[in-house]
C-alpha positions in Angstrom: -25.8 -1.0 -76.8 -27.5 -0.4 -80.3 -28.8 3.1 -80.6 -31.3 3.7 -83.4 -33.4 6.7 -84.5 -37.2 6.2 -85.0 -40.5 8.1 -85.1 -43.2 8.0 -82.5 -44.1 4.4 -83.4 -41.0 3.5 -81.6 -42.7 4.1 -78.3 -44.9 1.1 -78.9 -41.9 -1.2 -79.5 -40.0 -0.6 -76.3 -40.5 -2.0 -72.7 -39.2 1.3 -71.1 -40.3 4.8 -72.1 -37.8 7.5 -70.9 -38.3 11.2 -70.7 -35.9 14.2 -70.1 -36.4 16.5 -67.1 -34.4 19.7 -66.6 -34.1 20.9 -63.1 -37.6 21.8 -61.7 -39.1 21.7 -65.2 -41.3 18.6 -65.9 -42.8 18.2 -69.3 -46.2 19.6 -69.6 -47.7 16.4 -71.1 -46.8 14.1 -68.2 -49.7 12.8 -66.1 -50.1 14.6 -62.8 -49.8 11.4 -60.9 -46.2 11.0 -62.4 -45.1 14.5 -61.6 -46.5 14.4 -58.1 -44.9 10.9 -57.4 -41.6 12.2 -58.7 -41.7 15.2 -56.5 -42.7 13.1 -53.4 -39.7 10.8 -54.1 -37.5 14.0 -54.1 -36.8 13.9 -57.9 -36.3 17.3 -59.2 -34.4 16.8 -62.4 -30.8 17.2 -61.0 -28.2 15.8 -63.4 -28.1 12.0 -63.1 -31.3 11.7 -60.9 -33.7 9.0 -62.1 -37.3 8.0 -61.1 -39.5 5.4 -62.5 -43.1 4.3 -62.3 -45.7 2.5 -64.3 -48.4 4.0 -66.5 -51.3 2.8 -68.6 -50.6 3.5 -72.3 -53.5 2.7 -74.6 -54.3 -0.4 -72.4 -50.7 -1.5 -72.1 -48.8 -1.1 -68.9 -45.5 0.7 -69.6 -42.5 1.4 -67.3 -41.9 5.2 -67.5 -38.5 6.5 -66.6 -37.6 10.2 -65.8 -33.9 11.3 -65.9 -32.7 14.6 -64.7 -30.2 16.7 -66.8 -29.7 19.7 -64.6 -30.1 23.3 -65.5 -30.7 24.0 -69.2 -28.1 26.7 -69.4 -25.5 25.6 -67.0 -21.8 25.9 -67.9 -21.2 22.2 -67.4 -24.1 21.2 -69.7 -22.3 18.6 -71.7 -21.0 16.8 -68.6 -24.4 16.9 -67.1 -26.0 15.4 -70.1 -23.4 12.6 -70.3 -24.0 11.9 -66.7 -27.8 11.8 -67.3 -27.4 9.4 -70.2 -25.0 7.2 -68.0 -27.5 7.1 -65.1 -30.2 5.8 -67.4 -28.0 3.1 -68.7 -26.8 2.1 -65.3 -30.3 1.8 -63.9 -31.7 -0.4 -66.6 -28.6 -2.3 -68.0 -29.4 -5.4 -65.9 -33.0 -4.6 -65.2 -34.4 -7.5 -67.3 -35.8 -5.1 -69.9 -34.4 -5.4 -73.4 -35.3 -2.1 -75.0 -35.7 1.6 -74.2 -37.4 4.4 -76.0 -36.2 7.8 -75.3 -38.8 10.3 -76.1 -37.2 13.6 -77.1 -40.5 15.3 -78.3 -40.6 18.0 -75.6 -37.1 17.7 -74.3 -35.9 21.1 -75.6 -32.5 19.5 -76.3 -30.4 20.6 -79.4 -28.9 18.0 -81.7 -25.4 18.5 -80.0 -26.9 18.2 -76.5 -28.7 15.0 -77.5 -25.5 13.5 -78.8 -23.8 14.2 -75.4 -26.8 12.4 -73.7 -26.4 9.4 -76.1 -22.7 9.3 -75.6 -23.2 8.9 -71.9 -25.9 6.3 -72.5 -23.6 4.3 -74.8 -20.4 4.5 -72.7 -22.1 3.6 -69.4 -23.7 0.5 -71.0 -20.2 -1.1 -71.8 -19.4 -4.0 -69.6 -16.8 -6.7 -69.9 -18.3 -10.1 -69.0 -16.2 -12.3 -71.3 -14.8 -14.6 -68.5 -17.9 -14.5 -66.2 -19.7 -17.9 -66.5 -21.8 -18.0 -63.4 -23.8 -14.7 -63.5 -27.1 -14.9 -61.9 -30.0 -13.8 -64.2 -30.4 -10.4 -62.4 -26.7 -9.7 -62.9 -26.7 -10.3 -66.7 -26.9 -7.4 -69.1 -30.4 -7.4 -70.6 -30.7 -3.9 -72.3 -29.8 -4.3 -75.8 -31.1 -1.2 -77.7 -32.2 2.3 -77.3 -34.8 3.8 -79.7 -34.4 7.5 -80.0 -37.8 9.1 -80.7 -38.3 12.5 -82.3 -34.6 13.5 -82.1 -33.7 17.1 -83.2 -32.8 17.7 -86.8 -29.2 16.8 -87.4 -28.8 14.4 -84.5 -28.2 11.4 -86.6 -25.3 12.9 -88.6 -23.6 14.1 -85.3 -24.1 10.8 -83.7 -22.4 8.9 -86.6 -19.2 10.8 -85.8 -19.6 10.5 -82.0 -20.3 6.7 -82.4 -16.8 6.4 -83.8 -15.4 8.0 -80.7 -17.5 5.8 -78.4 -16.2 2.7 -80.3 -12.7 4.0 -79.7 -13.3 4.4 -76.0 -14.7 0.9 -75.8 -11.7 -0.6 -77.7 -9.4 1.0 -75.2 -11.4 -0.3 -72.3 -11.3 -3.8 -73.8 -7.5 -3.7 -74.3 -6.9 -2.5 -70.8 -9.3 -5.0 -69.2 -8.0 -8.1 -70.9 -5.6 -10.1 -68.8 -1.9 -10.2 -69.4 -2.1 -13.9 -70.7 -4.5 -12.8 -73.5 -3.1 -9.3 -74.4 0.7 -9.2 -74.8 2.8 -7.5 -77.4 2.0 -9.9 -80.3 -1.6 -10.3 -79.5 -2.1 -6.5 -79.0 -0.9 -6.1 -82.5 -3.2 -8.8 -83.9 -6.1 -7.3 -81.9 -5.5 -4.0 -83.7 -5.1 -5.6 -87.1 -8.5 -7.1 -86.7 -10.2 -4.0 -85.4 -8.7 -1.7 -88.0 -9.6 -4.0 -90.9 -11.4 -2.1 -93.8 -11.0 1.3 -92.1 -8.2 2.5 -94.4 -5.5 2.9 -91.8 -2.0 1.5 -92.4 -0.5 -0.9 -89.8 3.2 -1.3 -89.5 5.1 -3.4 -87.0 8.8 -3.7 -86.0 9.9 -7.0 -84.7 12.6 -7.6 -82.0 15.2 -8.2 -84.7 14.3 -4.9 -86.4 14.4 -3.0 -83.1 17.9 -4.6 -82.4 19.2 -3.3 -85.8 17.9 0.2 -84.8 19.7 0.2 -81.5 16.7 0.3 -79.2 18.7 -1.0 -76.2 16.5 0.6 -73.6 13.2 -0.9 -74.7 14.8 -4.4 -75.4 16.3 -4.3 -72.1 12.9 -4.2 -70.5 11.6 -7.1 -72.6 14.6 -9.4 -72.4 13.3 -11.1 -69.2 10.0 -12.2 -70.8 9.3 -15.1 -73.1 6.9 -12.7 -75.0 8.5 -10.9 -77.9 8.4 -7.0 -78.0 6.7 -5.2 -80.8 6.7 -1.5 -82.1 3.2 -0.9 -83.6 2.5 2.1 -85.8 -1.1 2.9 -87.0 -1.1 5.5 -89.7 -4.1 7.6 -90.8 -3.6 9.8 -93.8 -6.8 11.8 -93.8 -5.2 15.3 -94.2 -3.3 17.1 -97.1 -0.6 15.2 -98.8 2.8 16.4 -97.4 1.4 17.8 -94.2 3.6 16.7 -91.2 1.6 14.3 -89.0 0.6 14.6 -85.4 2.1 11.5 -83.6 0.7 9.9 -80.5 3.1 7.6 -78.6 1.8 5.1 -76.0 3.6 3.0 -73.3 2.5 -0.5 -73.8 3.8 -2.6 -71.0 1.2 -5.4 -71.2 2.2 -6.8 -67.8 4.7 -5.2 -65.3 6.0 -7.4 -62.7 8.7 -4.8 -61.9 11.3 -7.1 -63.3 14.2 -8.0 -60.9 13.0 -5.0 -58.8 9.8 -7.0 -58.4 6.7 -5.5 -57.2 4.9 -6.6 -53.9 2.4 -9.3 -54.6 -0.5 -7.4 -53.3 -2.1 -5.6 -56.2 0.3 -6.8 -58.8 -2.6 -8.2 -60.8 -3.4 -4.6 -61.6 -0.3 -4.3 -63.7 -2.2 -5.7 -66.7 -3.3 -2.2 -67.3 0.2 -0.7 -67.5 -0.3 -0.7 -71.1 -3.1 2.1 -70.8 -1.2 4.6 -72.7 -0.9 2.3 -75.7 -4.5 1.3 -75.2 -5.5 5.0 -75.4 -3.5 5.6 -78.5 -5.0 2.5 -80.3 -8.5 3.6 -79.3 -7.9 7.2 -80.3 -6.7 6.0 -83.7 -9.7 3.9 -84.1 -11.9 6.9 -83.4 -10.0 9.1 -85.8 -10.0 6.5 -88.7 -13.6 5.5 -87.9 -14.9 9.0 -88.4 -12.5 9.7 -91.4 -10.7 12.6 -89.7 -9.4 15.1 -92.2 -5.8 15.0 -90.6 -2.6 13.1 -90.8 -2.3 11.2 -87.5 0.1 8.4 -86.5 -0.2 6.3 -83.4 2.9 4.4 -82.1 2.8 1.9 -79.4 5.9 0.5 -77.8 4.9 -3.0 -76.6 6.8 -5.1 -74.1 6.3 -7.3 -71.0 8.5 -6.9 -68.0 9.3 -10.1 -66.3 12.1 -11.4 -63.9 13.7 -14.5 -65.4 17.4 -15.4 -65.5 17.9 -13.2 -68.6 16.2 -10.1 -67.2 18.1 -6.9 -67.0 19.6 -6.1 -63.6 19.8 -2.9 -61.5 23.2 -1.5 -62.3 23.2 -2.5 -66.0 23.9 0.2 -68.6 21.9 0.3 -71.8 22.3 2.4 -74.9 19.2 3.9 -76.3 18.4 4.4 -80.0 19.3 8.2 -79.6 22.8 7.1 -78.5 22.3 8.3 -75.0 23.3 5.8 -72.2 21.2 5.0 -69.2 22.1 3.3 -65.9 19.4 1.1 -64.6 18.7 2.0 -61.1 15.3 0.3 -60.8 13.9 -2.2 -63.3 10.4 -1.1 -62.3 11.0 2.3 -63.8 10.6 0.6 -67.2 8.1 2.7 -68.9 10.4 5.5 -69.6 12.8 3.2 -71.2 10.2 2.0 -73.6 9.0 5.4 -74.3 12.5 6.9 -74.9 13.2 4.6 -77.7 9.6 4.9 -79.0 9.9 8.7 -79.1 13.3 8.6 -80.9 12.0 6.2 -83.6 8.7 8.1 -84.1 10.6 11.5 -84.6 13.1 10.0 -87.0 10.7 7.9 -88.9 7.8 10.2 -89.3 9.1 13.8 -88.8 6.0 14.9 -86.7 4.7 18.5 -86.5 4.1 17.7 -82.8 4.3 14.6 -80.5 2.2 13.6 -77.6 3.0 10.6 -75.4 0.6 8.8 -72.9 1.6 6.5 -70.1 0.6 5.1 -66.9 4.1 6.1 -65.7 4.3 7.0 -62.0 2.7 6.2 -58.7 3.6 9.7 -57.8 1.1 11.1 -60.2 -1.7 9.4 -58.1 -0.4 11.0 -55.0 -0.3 14.3 -56.7 -3.6 14.3 -58.7 -5.5 11.3 -57.5 -8.3 10.0 -60.0 -9.5 13.5 -61.0 -7.2 14.4 -63.9 -4.0 13.4 -65.6 -0.6 15.2 -65.4 0.7 17.0 -68.4 4.3 18.0 -69.0 5.4 19.9 -72.1 8.1 21.8 -73.6 5.7 24.1 -75.7 3.1 26.5 -74.2 1.0 26.5 -77.4 0.7 22.7 -77.4 0.0 22.5 -73.7 -2.7 25.1 -74.1 -4.3 23.1 -77.0 -4.3 19.9 -74.9 -5.7 21.7 -72.0 -8.5 23.1 -74.0 -9.2 19.6 -75.6 -9.3 18.1 -72.2 -11.9 20.6 -70.8 -14.0 20.2 -73.9 -13.9 16.3 -73.9 -14.0 15.8 -70.1 -10.5 14.1 -70.1 -9.0 16.8 -67.9 -5.3 17.6 -67.5 -3.3 19.6 -65.1 0.1 21.0 -66.3 3.1 20.1 -64.2 6.5 21.7 -64.3 9.7 20.9 -66.3 12.8 22.6 -65.3 16.6 22.1 -65.6 16.9 22.2 -61.9 15.4 18.7 -61.8 17.9 17.3 -64.2 20.5 16.8 -61.5 18.2 14.3 -59.8 18.7 12.0 -62.9 22.5 12.3 -63.1 24.5 9.0 -63.1 28.1 8.5 -62.1 28.8 6.2 -65.0 26.2 6.9 -67.8 24.4 9.8 -69.3 21.5 9.4 -67.0 19.8 7.2 -64.4 16.4 5.7 -65.2 15.1 6.7 -61.7 15.6 9.5 -59.4 15.0 9.9 -55.7 11.6 9.5 -54.0 10.9 13.3 -54.3 9.4 14.8 -57.5 8.8 11.3 -59.0 6.6 12.4 -61.8 8.6 15.4 -62.7 12.0 13.4 -63.0 10.2 11.0 -65.3 9.2 13.9 -67.5 12.7 15.3 -67.4 14.0 11.9 -68.5 11.6 11.8 -71.5 12.4 15.4 -72.5 15.9 14.2 -73.3 14.7 12.3 -76.1 12.9 15.1 -78.0 14.9 16.2 -80.9 15.1 19.4 -82.9 12.7 21.3 -80.4 9.8 19.3 -81.7 6.7 20.4 -79.8 6.1 17.7 -77.3 3.8 16.8 -74.4 3.8 13.9 -72.0 0.6 12.8 -70.2 0.9 10.7 -67.2 -2.4 9.0 -66.9 -1.6 6.6 -64.1 -4.5 7.7 -62.0 -7.1 7.8 -64.9 -6.7 4.6 -66.9 -8.3 2.3 -64.3 -10.5 3.5 -61.5 -11.9 1.1 -58.7 -15.3 2.8 -58.5 -18.1 3.7 -60.9 -18.1 6.9 -62.7 -20.6 8.9 -64.7 -19.9 7.1 -67.8 -17.9 4.0 -66.9 -18.2 1.0 -64.6 -15.4 0.5 -62.2 -12.3 -0.6 -64.0 -11.0 0.6 -67.4 -12.2 4.1 -68.2 -10.9 4.6 -71.7 -9.3 8.0 -70.6 -7.4 9.7 -73.4 -9.3 8.7 -76.4 -11.8 11.6 -76.3 -9.0 14.0 -75.4 -6.8 13.0 -78.4 -9.8 13.0 -80.8 -10.8 16.4 -79.6 -7.2 17.7 -79.9 -7.2 16.5 -83.5 -10.6 18.2 -84.2 -9.3 21.4 -82.7 -5.9 21.7 -84.3 -6.4 20.1 -87.7 -10.2 20.2 -88.5 -11.4 23.4 -86.6 
């Protein structure tokens, strides 16, 4: 959806006029029939509530929409405003109306509050209808633009920055939603090349041959059953001081995960197109960071493979040697994400010498059992980094819950014939995955692992997303960079 700013003449050019209502506080210039009708319909201005009617505006019949934003001074004001903007988008996205004018003249919103509302409006209006050829007229997206009337001073400048973040979230959703025959390692790279064109970021790619020379036996073991060639993608943004060590984000990019020889059950396997949600979040975050010209040095690394079960696929019982030199006994070929991440983490540390490193992955089903679809799990070897990420999660709305790491769990990953196994027992599944990854962190580099298995894809609508890909992680990483490098 295109969002533009205008004066009051914009009210004459839109088919819907929308007004903000705080809880129990209707704008004084509303006609009494509107306020009484809204109250009769039990609309009281709660966050996300909507009410619409028709009014006569200078001889023209206009649809008037009211949207609730909750209590003006509430502690969750940002989330409430995003929810309100999202509710407005959801109501009118396929209404048949093409334009909406949001009248902020008597809203009482600050510039920052207005931007929160607009972010919800923009994000909730994203839909992926690329492959839908038989939508009925009433199912098609019709709302094309929102005209923002009488926005508070400074809103446009703030929105320019936030729009870059919205585009990053939308890019992640796009990557995660595309099917596995469209997005695979090579095409993921090309999609990024196209999207980052002219933004000033540097794109680097390792081929299969180059990864073989570096000794990435674990990552290559995952990919060897697929006709699709693996890739290691690095997106580099140099916006900070020259010589400052970069922050590095690493994403698991399994573009389709059949489970390999340890093949998954058929029911639900189609969902495994989004097993590259970590890489998708990293790519989207880098698009946001580059798009708003962040004053920081940041690198996004994506380990990209497809996990398939052909005659050349790796077997349970195989032993692979990682780039770090450590050996891994393959117990389950469906515990592939950690194999990809281990080599990606080693390469990222040795290549870029990061000040800190954060990886994101749709890694374990156990994380869904533990935290559901409400927040992602966080594991870290550094309390300061964990605290910074937790704060960024609360501020951005991409919430995290810290999980334990402890040497006592290491024994669950012990192998009889190698340095470690790639899978432990049923218990503590997310923790043992974190313990595995920690073994690839060198020189006490501050590190955090974010297991986003329950957050990358959700099968129900949310306040700022349609069911499906959420774009989780983009806003978190962008806020983290703002806090630690630009604050």
